[in-house]
C-alpha positions in Angstrom: 93.7 120.8 70.1 95.1 121.5 73.4 96.2 118.1 73.8 98.4 118.3 70.3 100.2 121.2 71.4 100.9 119.9 74.8 102.5 117.0 72.8 104.4 119.4 70.6 105.6 121.4 73.7 106.8 118.2 75.0 108.9 117.1 72.2 110.4 120.6 71.8 111.4 120.5 75.8 112.9 116.7 75.2 114.8 117.9 72.0 115.8 121.1 74.0 117.2 119.3 77.0 119.0 116.8 74.4 120.6 119.9 72.8 121.4 121.4 76.0 123.0 118.0 77.5 125.0 117.9 74.2 126.3 121.4 74.4 127.4 121.2 78.2 129.3 118.0 77.1 130.7 119.7 74.2 132.1 122.6 76.3 133.6 120.2 78.7 135.2 118.1 75.7 136.4 121.5 74.3 137.7 122.9 77.9 139.2 119.3 78.7 141.2 119.3 75.2 142.4 123.2 75.6 143.7 122.3 79.1 145.5 119.3 77.7 147.1 121.4 75.3 148.2 124.0 77.8 149.4 121.2 80.2 151.4 119.8 77.8 152.6 123.1 75.9 151.6 120.9 72.7 149.1 123.4 70.8 149.1 121.0 67.6 146.8 118.6 69.4 143.3 118.6 67.9 140.6 119.5 69.8 136.8 117.9 68.7 138.4 116.9 65.4 139.6 120.5 64.8 143.3 121.8 64.1 143.8 125.4 65.7 147.7 125.6 65.3 147.6 127.9 62.2 146.6 130.5 64.7 150.1 130.1 66.3 151.3 132.2 63.2 150.1 135.3 65.0 151.1 134.8 68.4 150.2 132.5 71.3 148.2 135.4 73.2 145.8 135.5 70.2 145.5 131.9 70.1 144.4 131.7 73.7 141.9 134.5 73.1 140.5 132.6 70.3 140.3 129.7 72.2 138.5 131.6 74.9 136.0 133.0 72.7 135.2 129.7 71.2 134.7 128.3 74.9 132.3 131.3 75.6 130.5 130.9 72.3 129.7 127.0 73.0 128.6 128.2 76.9 126.6 130.5 75.8 124.7 128.3 73.3 124.4 126.0 76.4 122.9 129.1 78.6 120.7 129.8 75.3 119.2 126.3 75.4 118.8 126.5 79.1 117.1 129.6 78.9 114.7 128.5 76.2 113.9 125.6 78.5 113.0 128.1 81.2 110.8 129.8 78.7 108.8 126.6 77.9 108.3 126.3 81.6 106.9 129.5 82.4 104.9 130.0 79.4 101.0 129.4 80.1 98.2 130.3 77.4 95.9 131.3 80.1 98.0 134.0 81.6 100.9 134.5 79.4 102.1 138.2 81.0 104.3 137.9 83.8 107.3 140.3 84.9 109.3 137.0 84.9 108.6 135.9 81.4 109.4 139.4 80.1 112.8 139.5 81.9 113.6 136.0 80.7 113.0 137.5 76.9 115.2 140.5 77.3 117.7 138.0 79.1 117.5 135.7 76.1 118.2 139.0 73.7 121.0 139.9 75.9 122.5 136.5 75.4 121.8 136.6 71.9 123.7 139.8 71.7 126.8 138.4 73.3 127.1 135.6 71.2 127.1 138.3 68.2 129.9 140.1 70.1 131.9 137.0 70.6 131.2 135.8 67.2 132.6 139.0 65.6 135.5 138.6 67.5 135.7 135.3 66.6 135.6 136.4 63.0 138.3 139.1 63.2 140.8 136.6 64.7 140.1 134.2 62.1 140.7 136.7 59.4 144.2 137.7 60.6 145.3 133.8 59.4 145.2 133.4 55.6 143.3 130.5 55.0 142.1 129.7 58.5 138.4 129.0 59.1 137.5 126.0 61.2 134.2 124.5 61.2 133.3 126.0 64.5 134.2 129.6 63.4 131.4 132.1 63.1 130.5 133.9 59.8 128.6 136.9 58.8 125.1 135.1 58.8 125.7 133.8 62.0 126.5 137.3 63.4 123.3 138.6 61.5 121.2 136.0 62.6 122.3 136.5 66.5 121.5 140.3 65.7 118.0 139.4 64.5 117.1 136.9 67.0 118.0 139.5 69.8 115.9 142.5 67.9 113.0 140.0 67.7 113.4 138.9 71.3 113.8 142.3 72.5 110.7 143.5 70.6 108.6 140.8 72.1 109.7 141.4 75.6 108.2 145.1 75.1 105.1 143.5 73.8 104.8 141.4 77.1 105.9 144.3 79.3 103.2 146.2 77.7 100.8 143.4 78.2 101.7 143.2 81.7 100.8 146.8 82.3 97.6 146.4 80.7 96.8 143.4 82.6 97.4 145.2 85.7 95.2 148.1 84.9 92.4 145.6 83.7 92.8 143.9 87.3 92.5 147.0 89.1 89.5 148.2 87.2 87.5 144.8 87.8 
């Protein structure tokens, strides 16, 4: 059974690496496209086949804020994927309770909270422009998912922290 579990873990680690690399490439493509718009002063150029020019009706500052928030979300997704890869590396069935593991779970929960915060800002900016909702924009279900994941991971981190304390007490009594 352990061999099957290790095989599943290996496949998951591989898929998360692929997703992490794809997300990093996506962030790079988005950043280059955005910088190209800034340098050429042509804000009607599409970035990753998306047209963000309707935001210009609200103002250039709002447009830039939206683009920075969008880039921030892409970078946060890459950070989340990398943190999950670290989680796979740290997770050991024999000795699951580590300070580093509970800290990493808390960091992942914080990253999900940042994703929710940026998604709320992104949704608020999208609501300023009628009929503007790009494919990459967050909606309320994304925000709920980010908040739910943050809460669940926070609770799991607290369970692991309690497990650390119990394991430390157990080692002292034996």
